[in-house]
N, C-alpha and C positions, 0 to 999 in steps of 0.2 A: 279518121281511118276510112279506107275504101269499102265499097259494098262487097267486093270480093273477099276482103279480109273478114268482114262481119259474117258472111255466109260460110266461110271456112270455119270460123269459130263455132257457129251454130251447128255445123256438121259434126265437129268434134264433141260438142255437148251431147248430141244424139248418140254417138258411139259410146262415149264414156257413161252416159246415163243408162244405156242398155246393159253395160257391163255390171252395173249395180242392180238393175231391175231383174236381170236374168239369174242372179245369184239366188239359190234356194234359201228360203227363210220363212218366217211366220206368215207373211202376206201370201206367199206362194202356196203354203200348206193349206190355209183356209180357203183359198180360191179353188183348190182341188176338191175340198170338202163340200163347198157350197155349189160348185158347178154341176154336180150330179143332178140337182133338182131345179136349178135356175140358170138358164142359158145366159142371162144378163148379170149374173152374180159378179163376174169379173169386173165389169164397169162400175157396179155399185161399190165393190170393195176398193177399187182404185179411187173412186170419188171420196170415200172415207179416208183413205191414205192421203189424198191430195189436200183434204181439209186440214190435216195436221201439218203437211209438208210445206205448203205455201207460206203460212205464218213463220215457219222456221227459216225459210229462205230470206224473208224480209228481216227476221231477227239477225241472221248472219250478216246481212248487209250493214246492220247497225252495230256489229261487233260481238254478237253472241258466240261466234266460233272461239273466241279467246276464252270465254267462260267455260265452254264445253271441253276445251283442251286442258283445263286444270286437272291435275292428276287425282286429287281428292274427289272432285265432282264426278270425273269419269269412272273412278272406282265405285262410287256410290251408285251411279247409274248401272254399271255392270252387275253389281250385286242384287239390286232391287229388280232390274229388268230380267236378269238371269233367273232369279227365283220365280218370277211371274211366268216366264217362258217354260220353265220346267213344269209348273202346274198346268199350263195350257197344253203343253205337249203330251203330258201323261194323260190328261183328260181326253185328248183326241185318240190316243192309243186305247184307253180303257172303254171309251164309248163309240168306237168306230162303227159298230152296227147301227146305233141310233143316229149317228151323223149322216149315214147314207140316206136315211129317210127324212131327216129334218135339218139338214145343213149343220152348222155348228150348234150343238145343244146349249151352249152358254150364250151365244150371240146369234139368235136366229135371223136377225136382220144383217145381210151381208155388208151394208153400209157401216153399221156399228162394228162388225167384225174387222173391217178395214181400219177403223180408228184404233181399236184396242190392240190389234196385232202390230200396228205402227208404233204407238207410244210405248209399248213394252219391249221394243227391239233395240238393245244397245248398239248393235251393229249398224243400224240405220243412222243413229246419232253420230257414231264414229265416222261413217262415210261422209256425212254432211260437215262434220267438224274438220275434216281433212280435204278430201277430193272435192266435195261439194263447195266448201268454203273457197278453195282455189278457183273453181269455175265462176262462182258468184263475184269474187273480187275482179276477175278478168273481165266479166261482163260489164262491170261498172266503168272500166277504163274506156269503153266505147261511148259511155254516156248513159243517163238514166233510161233512155229509150230502149236500150238493149235488155234491161232487166225483165220487162214483161215478155219479150220474145224468148229469152232464156227460160223463163218459167213455163211458157207454152210448149216449147220443144221438150223440156224434161217431163212434164206431166203427160204429154201425148205418148211418150214411151211407156209410161205406167198404164195408161188406158188401153193401148194396143196389146201389150203383153198379157196383162191380167184378163182382158176381154177374150183374147185368143185361147188362153188356157181353159177358161170356163166354157167357152163354146165347144172346144174340142172334147172336153169331158162329157158335156151334155149330149152332143151329137153322136158320140160313139158308145154311150152307155148301154144301148140295146145290143151291141155287138160282142159284149163280154160279160161274164158272170159278175154280179155285184160284189162277190167275194174279192175280186181283184181290186175293186174300188176301196174295199175295206183295207186291203193290204197297202194300197197307196196312201190312205189316210194314216194308217199305223206307221208307215215309213216316214211320212211327213212329220208326224208327231215326234217320232224318234229323232229325226234330224233337228227339230226345234230343241230337243233336250240336249243334244250334242253341242249345238251352238251355245245354249244356256250355260252348260258346264264350262265351256271355253271362256265365256264372258265372266263367270264367277271366279274362275282360277286367275284370270288376268287382273280382276279387281282386287283379289286377295294379295296377289304379288305386288301390286302397286302400293297397297296399304302397308305391306311389310317392308 
C-alpha cells in the first residue's frame, strides 16, 4: 500500500483514538483529582494506562478480541468492573476534601491510579474489543511495521489529553476556590457510578 494510504490510516487512528480518550471515565476523573497537586500527574496516569493498554493491543493482534466479545465473559467483566467502579466513584465523592490535598486517597501514586482505573473500566475493554480491534486488524493489513506506528499514535493521544487536563487543573487552581475542585471530583465520582450502573445492568441483561 502507498505511503499516502498509510498516513491516511494513521490520521484516522488519531481521530478515532481521541474519540475514546475524550470520553469521560475513570481515568479522566482521577486525572482531575491528581492534577490539583501534581502538574505531571496526567502523564504519569497515562503511562499507567499505557502499561495495561499496549499488552492488550498485542493480545488483540493474537485473537484476544474474540475472547472479549464472548457474552458470558463480557457480562462478568461488566459486573466485576462495575462493582469496583461504584466503590471507587463513591470513595471519590465521600473523600473529595481529602483528595484535594492528597490526590487519590487510595492510590496516591498517579501511575498506580492510571493502572487501577484502566483495569477496572469495562467500557475500555468494550472499546478495544470492537473499535480498537477493528483498527488493530486494519493496521496489520499494512504489514507488521504498521503495528508499532499504530500503537505510538494511539498512546500519544492519551499522553497529550491526560497531560493537558492535569496541567490545566494545576495551573488554574489558584484562580478559583478549592471547593470548586471538590465539586469537580464529586461530579467525576458520580459519573463513574453512572457508568458502573450501566455496565452492571448490561451485564445482568446479557446473563438473563
